[in-house]
C-alpha positions in Angstrom: 0.3 0.1 -0.1 1.1 3.6 -0.5 2.1 5.5 2.4 -0.4 8.7 2.9 0.4 10.6 6.1 -1.6 14.1 5.8 -4.8 14.3 7.6 -5.5 18.2 6.8 -8.4 17.7 4.7 -10.0 14.6 6.5 -13.1 15.0 8.5 -12.8 12.0 10.8 -12.6 12.3 14.6 -9.2 13.0 16.2 -8.1 9.8 17.7 -5.7 7.0 16.8 -7.6 4.5 15.3 -9.5 6.8 13.3 -6.5 8.1 11.8 -5.2 4.7 10.8 -8.5 4.0 9.3 -8.6 7.1 7.5 -4.8 6.0 6.1 -5.4 2.4 5.2 -8.9 3.7 3.3 -6.9 6.4 1.5 -3.8 4.3 0.5 -6.4 1.6 -1.1 -7.9 4.5 -2.8 -4.3 5.7 -4.1 -3.4 2.1 -5.3 -6.6 1.9 -7.3 -6.1 4.9 -8.9 -2.8 4.2 -9.9 -3.3 0.8 -11.1 -6.1 2.5 -13.1 -3.8 5.1 -14.7 -0.7 2.7 -15.2 -2.7 -0.3 -16.5 -5.9 1.3 -18.4 -8.5 -1.5 -19.2 -9.0 -2.8 -22.7 -12.7 -2.5 -23.4 -13.8 -4.3 -26.6 -16.7 -2.8 -28.2 -18.6 -4.8 -30.8 -18.7 -3.3 -34.1 -21.8 -1.6 -35.0 -24.3 -3.4 -37.5 -25.8 -1.3 -40.1 -28.7 -2.5 -42.5 -28.9 -1.2 -45.7 -32.4 1.0 -45.9 -34.5 0.8 -49.2 -34.9 4.2 -50.6 -38.2 4.9 -52.4 -39.8 7.8 -54.4 -41.8 8.4 -51.1 -39.0 8.5 -48.7 -35.8 9.8 -50.8 -35.6 13.3 -49.4 -35.1 11.6 -46.0 -31.8 9.9 -47.6 -30.7 12.7 -49.8 -27.4 13.6 -47.9 -26.7 9.8 -47.6 -24.6 7.7 -49.8 -26.7 5.3 -51.9 -26.1 2.5 -54.5 -28.5 2.3 -57.3 -29.2 -1.0 -59.1 -31.5 -2.6 -61.5 -32.9 -6.0 -60.2 -32.5 -8.6 -63.2 -33.9 -11.5 -61.2 -34.6 -12.2 -57.6 -31.3 -13.1 -56.8 -29.2 -11.0 -59.6 -28.6 -7.0 -59.3 -26.7 -5.0 -62.0 -25.4 -2.0 -60.3 -25.9 1.6 -62.2 -24.0 3.5 -59.8 -22.7 3.4 -56.0 -21.8 5.9 -53.5 -24.3 8.8 -54.9 -26.6 11.0 -53.4 -29.9 11.5 -54.8 -30.9 14.8 -55.9 -34.3 14.3 -57.4 -36.8 11.4 -58.0 -39.3 11.7 -60.7 -42.0 9.2 -62.3 -39.4 7.7 -64.5 -36.2 9.0 -63.6 -33.9 9.3 -60.7 -31.3 12.2 -60.6 -28.4 11.7 -58.4 -25.0 13.3 -57.6 -21.6 11.3 -58.3 -18.5 11.7 -55.9 -17.0 14.2 -58.6 -20.1 16.3 -58.3 -21.5 15.8 -61.6 -25.4 15.3 -61.6 -26.5 12.4 -63.9 -30.1 10.8 -64.2 -31.2 7.3 -64.7 -34.3 5.5 -65.8 -36.7 4.5 -63.0 -39.0 2.0 -63.2 -40.3 -1.2 -60.9 -37.0 -2.8 -61.2 -34.9 -0.2 -60.2 -33.8 -0.3 -56.5 -32.2 2.1 -54.4 -30.5 1.3 -50.8 -28.4 3.0 -48.5 -24.9 2.2 -48.6 -23.6 -0.2 -45.6 -19.9 0.0 -44.4 
């Protein structure tokens, strides 16, 4: 245990037993504090889990500042990517406007086979 002798800031009674108890408690606290400072605990946090969110003509404004992936569904298991990492700037009945990473605005056709989802990294 560490040796702590000053009782100037203590509020215990003025007896030999109270001072001894105070020294023991303060020494234990000082040892625990030094152990925490010199040997920091390693805390492992799990990686956050992100799920892709489907973006639609009705909710695209909620995701206009989010990077998305635009694709065409070839069949139930296959997708053909049109653009990835882009931001949607507009969505009409037959088209989707999007901004690329180099700030160019492009347009792609939108129909029942076109899908848009947020990117999960």
